[in-house]
C-alpha positions in Angstrom: 87.5 105.5 56.4 85.9 108.7 57.9 87.8 108.1 61.2 91.1 107.7 59.4 90.4 110.9 57.5 89.6 112.7 60.8 92.6 111.2 62.5 94.9 112.5 59.7 93.3 116.0 60.0 93.7 116.0 63.8 97.3 114.9 63.4 97.9 117.7 60.8 96.5 120.3 63.2 98.9 119.2 66.0 101.8 120.0 63.7 100.3 123.2 62.3 102.8 126.0 62.9 103.7 129.6 62.3 104.2 129.9 58.5 107.2 131.9 57.4 106.9 134.2 54.4 109.7 135.9 52.5 110.9 138.6 54.9 110.9 141.1 52.1 107.1 141.1 52.2 107.1 142.3 55.8 104.3 139.9 56.8 104.0 136.6 58.5 101.2 134.1 59.3 100.6 132.9 62.8 97.9 130.6 64.1 94.8 132.3 65.5 94.8 132.6 69.3 92.7 133.9 72.2 95.2 136.8 72.5 93.8 138.2 69.2 90.4 139.1 70.7 91.0 142.8 71.7 92.9 143.7 68.6 90.5 141.8 66.4 87.6 143.6 68.0 89.1 147.0 67.0 89.8 145.8 63.4 86.3 144.3 62.9 84.6 147.4 64.4 86.6 149.8 62.1 86.1 147.6 59.0 82.6 146.3 59.3 81.3 147.9 56.1 84.4 147.0 54.2 84.2 143.3 55.3 80.5 142.8 55.1 80.3 143.9 51.5 81.6 140.7 50.0 81.9 138.3 52.9 79.8 135.1 53.0 79.6 135.3 56.7 77.5 137.0 59.3 79.5 139.5 61.4 76.7 140.3 63.7 77.2 142.5 66.8 80.8 143.5 67.3 81.5 143.5 71.0 84.4 142.1 72.9 82.2 139.2 74.0 81.0 138.3 70.5 84.5 138.5 69.1 85.7 136.3 72.0 83.0 133.8 71.3 83.9 133.8 67.6 87.6 133.3 68.3 86.8 130.5 70.7 84.5 128.8 68.2 87.3 129.0 65.6 89.8 127.5 68.0 87.3 124.7 68.7 86.9 124.1 65.0 90.7 124.1 64.6 91.1 121.6 67.4 88.6 119.2 65.7 90.4 119.7 62.4 87.5 121.3 60.4 89.3 124.6 60.0 92.8 126.1 60.1 93.1 129.8 60.5 96.1 132.1 60.4 96.4 135.8 61.2 98.2 137.9 58.6 100.6 140.0 60.7 102.8 142.9 59.7 104.8 145.1 62.1 103.3 143.1 65.0 99.7 144.1 64.0 96.9 142.0 62.6 96.3 143.0 59.0 93.8 140.2 58.2 93.2 136.4 58.2 93.4 133.5 55.9 91.4 130.4 56.7 91.0 126.8 55.4 87.5 125.4 56.1 85.1 122.6 55.1 88.2 120.4 55.0 88.3 116.8 53.9 91.3 114.6 53.4 92.0 116.0 49.9 90.2 119.3 49.5 89.2 122.4 51.5 87.8 125.8 50.9 89.9 128.9 51.5 88.8 132.4 52.6 90.8 135.5 53.3 90.4 139.1 54.2 92.5 142.2 55.0 91.5 145.4 56.7 91.0 148.4 54.6 94.3 149.9 55.8 96.1 147.0 54.1 94.1 146.4 51.0 96.0 146.6 47.7 99.4 145.8 49.2 99.5 142.1 48.1 99.0 140.8 51.7 96.0 138.6 50.9 97.7 137.1 47.8 100.9 136.4 49.6 99.2 134.9 52.6 96.8 132.8 50.5 99.7 131.6 48.4 101.7 130.5 51.5 98.7 128.7 53.0 98.0 126.9 49.7 101.6 125.9 49.4 101.6 124.5 53.0 98.2 122.8 52.3 99.5 121.0 49.2 103.0 120.2 50.4 102.5 119.4 54.1 98.8 118.6 54.5 98.5 116.6 51.2 95.5 118.5 49.8 94.9 118.1 46.1 92.4 121.0 45.6 91.5 124.3 47.3 88.2 126.0 46.4 87.5 129.8 46.7 84.0 131.1 46.6 84.2 134.8 45.5 81.6 137.4 44.8 82.1 138.4 41.1 81.9 142.1 42.2 84.9 141.6 44.4 87.5 142.4 41.8 90.4 142.4 44.3 89.6 138.9 45.5 89.2 137.6 42.0 92.7 139.1 41.2 94.1 137.2 44.2 92.6 134.0 42.8 94.2 134.7 39.4 97.6 135.3 41.1 97.2 132.0 42.8 96.7 130.3 39.5 93.1 129.4 40.2 90.5 128.8 37.5 86.8 129.3 37.6 84.9 126.0 37.9 81.4 127.3 38.5 79.8 130.6 37.8 76.5 129.9 39.6 76.1 130.0 43.3 74.1 132.0 45.8 74.0 132.2 49.6 71.6 134.0 52.0 73.5 136.1 54.6 71.8 138.6 56.9 68.7 138.7 54.7 70.7 139.4 51.5 71.5 137.2 48.6 75.2 136.9 47.7 76.3 135.5 44.4 79.6 133.8 44.1 81.8 132.0 41.5 83.8 129.0 42.6 87.5 129.0 41.7 89.9 126.0 42.1 93.6 126.0 43.0 95.5 122.7 42.3 99.2 122.1 42.9 
């Protein structure tokens, strides 16, 4: 059964595509690519504090080399089906990312971020909604989980706009020597 599951995930990735969003929003989603490295480096360097505050990830040193390694690792994870990442793009510029990770046949976790220049414009909510819609309708997922720091009011608002509900209020994770708390939210079709 595990190989069937992995086979389905691999097949889904082969058909992953640019995801259209209502043109009135002025944004689109496109698959992550190696061509993102230079622009992504600039965004991460300019937004380090903004992103590290609530992210459950280790940003580490932000050099062209480390960003390139990170993008290549993501592309490898995308090729083996464990992740699916899209860049949120507006006016031909990267505004953020939305990612499915820890994917199984019927469930996945989702994370999203936007740079400080684009926060509060609805880009994260629009992108997450479109990826959730694609995940339910095209990939056959039955549940998407979001792990959100309860201090991150904007991300919790995105979860509410997605129709998610809190399933767990207890969770901690150690990142860079600090303890982050999170609530688990669930989106179902």
